[in-house]
C-alpha positions in Angstrom: 0.0 0.0 0.0 1.3 3.5 -0.9 0.5 6.3 1.6 0.6 9.9 0.6 1.4 12.7 3.0 -1.6 14.8 4.2 0.3 18.1 3.8 0.8 18.8 7.5 4.4 19.7 8.2 6.1 17.0 10.3 7.7 19.4 12.7 4.2 20.7 13.5 3.1 17.2 14.7 3.8 16.7 18.4 5.4 13.5 19.5 3.5 11.4 22.0 4.7 11.6 25.6 6.4 8.2 25.4 8.5 9.3 22.5 9.9 12.4 24.2 13.1 10.5 25.2 13.4 7.9 22.4 16.0 5.1 22.4 19.1 5.7 20.3 18.8 4.2 16.8 21.4 4.0 14.0 21.1 6.2 10.9 23.3 5.6 7.8 23.0 8.0 4.9 24.5 7.3 1.5 24.9 10.5 -0.5 25.4 10.8 -4.3 25.7 14.0 -6.3 26.2 17.6 -5.6 27.2 19.6 -2.6 23.5 20.4 -2.0 22.8 16.7 -1.5 25.6 16.7 1.1 23.9 19.5 2.9 20.5 17.9 2.6 21.9 14.6 4.0 23.2 16.4 7.1 19.8 18.2 7.5 18.0 14.9 7.3 20.1 13.8 10.3 19.0 17.0 12.1 15.4 16.3 11.4 15.6 12.7 12.6 17.6 13.4 15.8 14.5 14.0 18.0 13.5 10.4 17.1 16.7 9.1 18.6 18.6 8.6 15.3 22.3 9.0 15.4 24.9 8.4 12.6 26.5 5.0 12.2 29.3 4.2 9.8 27.9 1.2 8.0 24.4 0.1 6.8 24.8 -3.2 8.7 24.3 -1.5 12.0 21.6 1.0 10.9 18.0 1.0 11.9 17.4 3.4 9.1 19.2 3.7 5.8 18.7 6.7 3.5 19.9 6.7 -0.1 20.1 10.4 -1.1 20.2 10.3 -4.9 21.2 12.4 -7.9 19.5 12.4 -11.3 22.1 14.4 -13.3 24.3 11.7 -14.6 23.6 8.9 -17.2 21.9 5.8 -15.9 21.3 7.4 -12.5 18.1 5.4 -11.8 19.8 2.0 -12.6 22.6 2.9 -10.2 20.0 3.5 -7.5 18.3 0.1 -8.1 21.7 -1.6 -8.1 22.5 -0.1 -4.7 19.0 -0.9 -3.4 19.6 -4.6 -4.3 22.6 -4.6 -1.9 20.6 -2.8 0.8 17.9 -5.4 0.5 20.3 -8.0 1.6 21.3 -5.9 4.6 17.6 -5.5 5.6 16.9 -9.2 5.3 20.0 -10.1 7.3 19.0 -7.8 10.1 15.5 -9.1 10.0 16.7 -12.7 10.6 18.4 -11.5 13.8 15.2 -9.8 15.0 16.1 -6.2 14.0 14.1 -4.0 11.7 15.5 -1.6 9.1 13.8 1.3 7.3 15.0 1.9 3.8 14.3 5.4 2.4 15.2 6.8 -1.1 15.5 10.5 -1.2 16.6 13.2 -3.6 16.1 13.7 -7.3 15.8 10.1 -8.5 13.1 9.7 -5.8 11.4 12.7 -7.2 11.5 11.6 -10.8 11.1 7.8 -10.3 9.0 7.5 -7.1 6.3 5.0 -8.3 8.9 3.0 -10.3 11.1 2.6 -7.2 8.2 1.1 -5.2 7.2 -1.1 -8.1 10.7 -2.5 -8.6 11.9 -2.4 -5.0 8.8 -3.1 -2.8 11.1 -3.5 0.3 11.7 0.3 0.2 9.7 1.9 3.0 9.9 5.6 2.2 10.3 7.6 -1.0 10.7 11.3 -0.7 11.6 14.2 -2.9 14.2 16.8 -2.0 11.6 19.4 -1.0 9.9 17.1 1.6 12.5 15.8 4.0 11.4 18.2 6.7 8.4 15.7 7.0 10.6 12.7 7.6 9.6 12.1 11.3 5.9 11.9 10.2 6.9 9.6 7.3 8.7 7.3 9.7 5.8 7.1 12.0 3.3 6.5 9.3 5.4 3.7 7.7 5.7 2.0 11.1 1.9 2.3 11.8 0.7 1.2 8.4 3.3 -1.3 7.5 3.3 -0.1 4.0 5.4 2.3 1.9 5.1 6.1 2.2 5.7 8.2 -0.9 6.1 11.9 -0.8 7.1 13.5 -4.1 4.7 16.4 -4.4 6.1 19.9 -4.1 4.6 21.2 -0.8 3.1 24.6 -0.4 5.3 25.4 2.7 9.0 26.0 2.5 10.9 23.2 4.1 13.4 25.6 5.6 10.7 27.2 7.7 10.3 23.9 9.6 13.9 22.5 9.8 15.5 22.4 13.3 18.8 24.2 13.9 21.7 22.3 12.5 23.8 20.5 15.2 27.2 21.0 13.6 28.9 22.0 10.4 28.6 19.4 7.7 32.3 19.0 6.7 35.3 17.4 8.6 37.3 19.7 10.9 34.4 22.1 11.5 36.2 24.7 9.4 34.3 24.7 6.2 30.6 24.2 5.6 27.9 24.2 3.0 24.9 26.4 3.4 21.9 26.1 1.1 20.3 29.4 0.4 18.3 28.7 -2.8 16.8 25.8 -4.5 15.2 25.0 -7.9 15.6 26.6 -11.3 13.3 28.5 -13.7 15.7 28.4 -16.6 14.6 25.1 -18.2 17.7 24.3 -20.1 16.9 21.6 -22.7 19.2 19.0 -21.2 18.5 19.5 -17.5 16.1 17.7 -15.1 16.6 20.2 -12.2 13.4 22.2 -12.8 11.4 18.9 -12.7 13.1 17.4 -9.7 13.8 20.4 -7.5 11.0 22.7 -8.7 10.8 26.4 -9.2 13.4 28.8 -7.8 12.9 29.3 -4.1 15.1 31.4 -1.8 15.4 31.2 2.0 14.7 34.4 4.0 17.8 36.5 4.8 17.4 36.2 8.5 17.4 32.4 8.3 20.5 32.3 6.2 22.4 34.8 8.5 21.3 32.9 11.6 22.6 29.6 10.3 25.8 31.2 9.1 26.3 32.7 12.6 25.8 29.4 14.3 28.4 27.8 11.9 31.0 30.5 12.6 30.3 30.2 16.4 31.1 26.5 16.1 34.4 27.1 14.3 33.6 27.5 10.6 35.8 29.9 8.7 34.8 29.1 5.1 31.2 28.9 4.0 30.0 27.8 0.5 26.6 29.1 -0.3 24.6 26.6 -2.4 21.8 26.7 -4.9 20.9 25.2 -8.2 20.9 28.7 -9.5 22.5 30.5 -6.5 23.0 33.9 -8.0 19.3 34.1 -8.7 18.9 34.3 -4.9 16.0 36.6 -4.0 15.3 36.2 -0.3 13.1 38.4 1.9 15.3 40.6 4.1 14.6 41.7 7.6 13.7 45.1 6.2 11.0 43.6 4.0 12.9 44.2 0.8 14.0 41.5 -1.6 17.7 40.9 -1.3 19.9 39.6 -4.1 23.0 37.5 -3.6 25.3 40.6 -3.5 23.5 42.2 -0.6 23.5 38.9 1.2 27.2 38.6 0.7 27.8 42.0 2.2 25.8 41.0 5.3 27.6 37.7 5.6 31.0 39.5 5.4 30.1 41.4 8.5 30.1 38.2 10.6 33.2 38.3 12.8 35.4 35.2 12.2 34.0 34.4 8.7 37.0 34.8 6.5 35.9 33.1 3.3 32.7 33.1 1.3 32.0 31.1 -1.8 28.9 30.4 -3.9 27.9 27.8 -6.4 26.3 27.0 -8.9 25.8 30.3 -10.9 24.1 31.1 -14.2 25.5 33.7 -16.5 22.1 35.4 -16.9 22.1 36.2 -13.2 25.6 37.7 -12.9 24.5 41.3 -12.3 26.4 44.5 -11.7 25.9 44.4 -7.9 27.4 40.9 -7.7 30.4 41.9 -9.8 30.9 44.9 -7.5 30.8 42.6 -4.5 33.8 40.7 -6.0 35.6 44.1 -6.0 34.6 45.2 -2.5 34.6 42.1 -0.4 38.0 40.4 0.4 36.0 37.6 2.0 34.5 36.7 -1.3 37.0 34.3 -2.7 38.5 34.9 -6.2 37.2 31.6 -7.6 33.9 31.4 -9.4 32.1 28.4 -10.8 30.2 29.8 -13.8 28.9 27.1 -16.2 28.7 28.0 -19.9 28.1 24.5 -21.3 29.0 25.4 -24.9 30.8 28.0 -26.9 28.5 27.8 -29.9 25.7 30.3 -30.1 23.6 27.9 -32.1 24.0 25.2 -29.5 23.4 27.7 -26.7 20.1 28.5 -28.3 19.2 24.9 -28.6 20.1 24.4 -24.9 17.8 27.4 -24.1 20.6 29.0 -22.1 19.5 32.6 -22.8 23.0 34.0 -23.4 25.6 34.0 -26.2 29.2 33.0 -26.1 30.2 36.7 -26.3 27.8 37.5 -23.4 29.9 35.0 -21.3 33.2 36.5 -22.5 31.9 40.0 -21.5 30.9 38.8 -18.0 34.4 37.3 -17.5 36.1 40.5 -18.7 34.0 42.6 -16.3 34.8 40.2 -13.4 38.5 40.2 -14.1 38.5 44.0 -14.4 37.4 44.4 -10.8 39.2 41.3 -9.5 42.3 40.5 -11.5 43.2 37.4 -9.5 39.8 35.8 -10.1 39.9 32.3 -11.6 37.1 30.5 -13.2 35.6 27.0 -13.2 32.9 25.9 -15.6 30.8 23.0 -16.9 30.8 21.8 -20.5 28.6 19.4 -22.4 29.8 17.9 -25.7 27.6 16.2 -28.2 24.3 18.0 -27.5 21.8 17.0 -30.2 22.7 18.8 -33.4 26.3 19.7 -32.4 28.6 19.9 -35.5 32.3 20.0 -35.8 32.1 23.8 -36.2 30.0 24.1 -33.0 32.5 22.0 -31.0 35.4 24.1 -32.4 33.5 27.2 -31.1 33.5 25.6 -27.6 37.3 25.0 -27.9 37.8 28.6 -28.9 35.9 29.9 -26.0 38.0 27.8 -23.7 41.2 29.2 -25.3 39.8 32.7 -25.0 38.7 32.6 -21.3 41.1 30.2 -19.7 39.9 28.0 -16.8 41.5 27.0 -13.6 39.2 24.0 -13.3 36.3 22.6 -15.4 33.9 19.7 -15.5 33.1 18.2 -18.9 30.7 15.5 -19.9 29.2 13.8 -22.9 25.5 14.6 -23.5 23.2 11.9 -22.2 19.4 12.1 -22.6 17.5 12.7 -19.4 13.9 11.4 -19.6 11.4 14.1 -19.8 13.7 16.9 -21.0 13.2 18.5 -24.4 16.7 17.5 -25.7 16.0 13.8 -25.1 13.4 13.7 -27.9 15.3 15.9 -30.3 16.6 14.7 -33.6 20.2 14.8 -34.8 21.6 12.9 -31.8 25.4 12.8 -32.0 27.1 9.4 -32.3 28.9 8.1 -29.2 32.3 7.7 -30.9 32.1 11.4 -32.0 31.2 12.4 -28.5 34.0 10.4 -27.1 36.6 12.0 -29.4 35.3 15.5 -28.7 35.3 14.9 -24.9 38.9 13.7 -25.0 40.0 16.7 -27.0 38.2 19.1 -24.7 39.5 17.5 -21.5 43.0 17.6 -22.8 42.8 21.3 -23.3 41.1 21.9 -19.9 43.7 19.9 -18.1 46.5 21.9 -19.8 44.8 25.1 -18.6 44.4 23.7 -15.1 48.1 22.7 -14.9 49.1 26.1 -16.3 47.1 28.0 -13.7 48.5 25.9 -10.9 52.0 26.5 -12.3 51.5 30.3 -12.1 51.2 30.0 -8.3 54.7 28.5 -7.9 56.9 31.1 -6.2 53.9 33.2 -5.0 52.8 33.6 -1.4 49.1 32.8 -0.9 46.9 32.6 2.2 46.0 29.0 3.1 43.3 27.9 5.5 44.6 24.8 7.2 41.8 22.2 7.8 43.5 18.9 8.5 46.6 16.8 8.9 48.4 16.0 5.7 49.0 12.7 4.0 52.5 12.3 5.4 53.7 12.6 9.0 54.5 16.1 10.0 52.3 17.6 7.3 49.3 19.8 7.5 46.9 20.5 4.7 44.5 23.3 3.7 42.9 25.1 0.8 44.1 28.1 -1.2 41.5 30.8 -2.1 41.2 29.0 -5.5 40.3 25.7 -3.7 43.5 23.8 -4.5 44.7 21.4 -1.8 48.0 22.7 -0.3 50.4 20.6 1.8 53.2 22.0 4.0 55.3 20.7 6.8 54.0 22.2 10.0 52.6 21.4 13.5 49.0 20.3 14.0 48.2 23.2 16.3 48.2 25.4 13.2 45.1 23.6 11.9 42.2 26.1 11.9 44.4 29.1 11.1 44.8 31.0 7.8 48.5 31.6 7.1 50.7 32.7 4.3 52.4 29.9 2.3 55.0 30.2 -0.4 54.1 27.7 -3.1 57.1 25.7 -4.1 55.8 22.9 -6.3 52.8 21.9 -8.4 51.8 18.3 -7.9 49.3 16.3 -10.0 46.3 17.4 -8.1 47.6 19.7 -5.3 50.3 22.2 -4.4 53.2 22.0 -2.1 54.7 24.9 -0.1 56.4 26.2 3.0 55.1 28.4 5.7 56.3 32.0 5.5 58.2 33.2 8.6 58.3 29.7 9.8 59.9 30.5 13.1 56.7 32.4 14.1 54.7 29.2 13.8 57.1 26.7 15.4 
């Protein structure tokens, strides 16, 4: 039997008296996909904490297993079913020893394939979309009462962030960096993308909520916050003054939090890179000089087919304006090769844009049809061998640019926020403003500090250096 949520937010439902001090139960969350899924997984743990759930390292000891899924990559649904097959064995093994296990599938695959999940994996207890996890306590209770599956993949009228408890701790190791979701959903409807269908329309958290969570993070030791959103620079949250704030105004407010030394944001859309945000990159030293700004293609014809709403020259102009106000700004981007109808000339236009702009980092993929998107049913699908060849050529160029950018830092002194011990004894590791891992020899008590490091070598995927004025830190 499939039960559907009534629409009453879970956090508005009081627990019975006997459940006020619940026994401790194990929770194991498997997370796939983007940083927002990492944030969502941590928040699911916050929501379930009043029911006694606490994290455990393996599914074998978990009373509840959540598979938080991503629908972006090819064959995403089949990967979910493959993992569910393994989790079924865990559930059956625990049942033979008298223990029960709740299996929940969350995230974007759950949103897109909810009924199919229950049809193919009837041992799943809960299926929930990314906008409904604030209702998890009620879903758990209903699944236990009814003995059937609960499916919640509607887009609720209420904002989930209005009903989430305060987060217990930052979501990343070391309590020095953290993700903070400020916006969800997308209204752009790119032809290749499932996000508008799985995450819904653009929706921004109120400014006060964002600032309060950021202040709690900093009070617990966080120094570096990454603001998250499917289209984060489209942020339009209601401010305490009743006005609608954009991302730039929010960044200025965040920069006033004592102890917050680094602010980042991802993922952005070129159409929402406005003058105010560009000015913030000029004015705020806390706003890191590293921007992820996906362009997807350098061909205007393909950009139109993708419904991107900008041209290749529009993108070049945005980059020029950003670098005019922040000369040390480096860029990351996303590229798709082999979008339906892409010709050799279109692909060469992408290669030329890469040469013109220069990227410190980039993510590139072959186009794969996502069910329900306009491009999936388009004609002129590009052959796989052609996509393979184009991807290899693009990735070679992007790797050369990444190596060249990293090489420019050798000999420079850059601030590094140290977050952990290094891979070798006596080493500590941190991140540069441009997100490269940096390793130096130094004592562990320096972890948590931001210190100047002279970069001495470029490694395959990181940088090596030495602490400046080393005697000060001994």
